[in-house]
MIKOLPA-42142 format. One record per residue (C-alpha): residue in three letters; x, y, z. Coordinates in steps of 0.2 Angstrom, whole numbers, padded with zeros to 4 digits, always signed. Each point is the difference from the previous one (the first is absolute). Example, Ala and Ser with C-alpha at 12.3 -4.5 7.8 and 13.67 -1.06 7.14 Angstrom:
2
ALA+0062-0022+0039SER+0006+0017-0003
//
This chain:
168
PRO-0589+0283-0147THR+0005-0009-0015ALA-0014+0006-0011ALA+0003+0018+0007LEU+0018-0001-0004ALA-0004-0006-0018ILE-0012+0015-0002LEU+0013+0012+0006GLN+0013-0008-0012SER-0012+0002-0015ALA-0004+0018+0005TRP+0019+0004+0001ARG+0003-0009-0017LEU-0013+0012-0007LEU+0006+0016+0009VAL+0018-0001-0006PRO-0004+0000-0019VAL-0013+0014+0003LEU+0014+0010+0009LEU+0012-0003-0014LEU-0012+0005-0013ALA-0004+0016+0009VAL+0018+0004+0002ALA+0003-0004-0019GLY-0015+0011-0004GLY+0006+0014+0010LEU+0018-0002-0008GLY-0008-0001-0017LEU-0011+0016+0003ARG+0016+0010+0004LEU+0007-0005-0018PHE-0015-0001-0011HIS-0015+0012+0002PRO-0007+0006-0017GLN-0017+0009+0000ASP-0006-0007-0017VAL+0001-0019+0004HIS-0016-0009+0006PRO+0001-0002+0019LEU+0000-0019+0000ALA+0014+0000-0013LYS+0010+0012+0011LEU-0003-0011+0015ALA+0007-0015-0009VAL+0015+0008-0008GLN+0004+0008+0017ALA-0001-0016+0009GLY+0010-0009-0013LEU+0014+0013+0000GLY+0001-0001+0019LEU+0000-0019+0000GLY+0013-0001-0013LEU+0011+0013+0010LEU-0002-0010+0016ALA+0005-0016-0009LEU+0015+0008-0007GLY+0005+0008+0016VAL-0001-0017+0009LEU+0010-0008-0014LEU+0013+0013+0001VAL+0002+0001+0019GLY-0001-0019+0001GLY+0012-0004-0014THR+0013+0013+0006LEU+0000+0005+0018GLY-0010-0015+0007LEU-0018-0002+0007PRO-0001-0004+0018GLY-0018-0006+0005TRP-0004+0016+0009LEU+0004+0012-0014PRO-0015-0002-0011TRP-0012+0003+0015ALA+0010+0015+0005ALA+0000+0006-0018LEU-0019-0002-0001ALA-0003+0009+0016LEU+0012+0014-0006LEU-0009+0001-0017LEU-0017+0001+0009VAL+0006+0015+0010LEU+0008+0009-0014LEU-0013-0003-0013HIS-0015+0002+0012ARG-0007+0015-0010SER+0002-0008-0017ILE-0007-0016+0006ARG-0016+0009+0007MET-0002+0009-0017TRP+0002-0016-0009LEU-0013-0009+0010THR-0012+0014-0002GLN+0002-0002-0018LEU-0008-0017+0002GLY-0016+0009+0003SER-0001+0001-0019LEU-0005-0018+0001ALA-0017+0004+0008GLU-0003+0014-0013LEU+0004-0012-0014TRP-0012-0013+0008ARG-0014+0013+0000GLU+0003+0005-0018SER+0002-0018-0007GLY-0014-0009-0008ARG-0007-0017+0004PHE+0012-0010-0011ALA+0016+0009+0007ARG-0006-0003+0018TRP-0003-0018-0004THR+0017-0001-0008ALA+0008+0008+0015GLY-0009-0012+0012LEU+0006-0015-0010CYS+0018+0007+0001ALA-0002+0002+0019VAL-0006-0018+0001LEU+0014-0006-0010LEU+0013+0009+0011VAL-0007-0008+0016GLY+0006-0018-0006PRO+0018+0005-0001LEU-0002+0009+0016LEU-0006-0015+0009ALA+0014-0011-0007ALA+0013+0013+0005LEU-0007-0001+0018ALA+0000-0019+0000PRO+0015-0010+0006PRO+0013-0002-0013LEU-0001-0017-0008LYS+0005+0002-0018PHE+0017-0004-0007ASP+0004+0018-0006ALA-0005+0008+0017LEU+0011-0012+0010VAL+0015+0000-0012SER+0001+0018-0006HIS-0013+0012+0007LEU+0004-0004+0019LEU+0017-0008+0000LEU+0009+0013-0010PRO-0005+0015+0011GLN+0004-0011+0015THR+0017-0005-0007TYR+0003+0019-0003LEU-0005+0005+0017GLN+0012-0014+0008ALA+0014+0006-0011GLY-0004+0018+0003ARG+0001+0005-0018ILE-0007-0004-0017SER+0012-0010-0011TYR+0000-0014-0013LEU-0003-0017+0008PRO+0007-0013-0012GLU-0010-0014+0009GLN-0016+0009-0003VAL-0005+0000-0018MET-0013+0013+0003SER+0012+0013+0007GLY+0005+0005-0018MET-0018+0005-0004PRO-0008+0017+0002GLN-0006+0001+0019ASN-0010+0015+0003MET-0013-0010+0008GLU+0012-0008+0012
//
């Protein structure tokens, strides 16, 4: 049971960012959809725009009205419903990755494979229990403090609360 629970927690930790990225991509698709841009560049810009808007939205709501713990989950569910067509269109654009793989030469495939291997290390580190100072002092403690307070605000006792916090 303990191992099964750990596997489920890891799956959940992977699913939530994938859902957030899909929502961000769908939101970005609504704002940016030029025809003369390379498909992968378009995907990246759309995801970046969407993630930036989501981060600004959380900051604005959390810094003004307050942010009860249930609100981000409700907002994620609402955005998934409202943007489901845009999300589906953005995800189908990911098919350009397969086309790019087929068109690529040996060196490009080798480089893409190396990049994928390099990304697996941080993914495994992210799924591991938090042990480093940064994770314990800022990346996890700040969001927990914000959730307990019900809002995003400056915390004088936390030095890291004055730094950019899009990841948190």
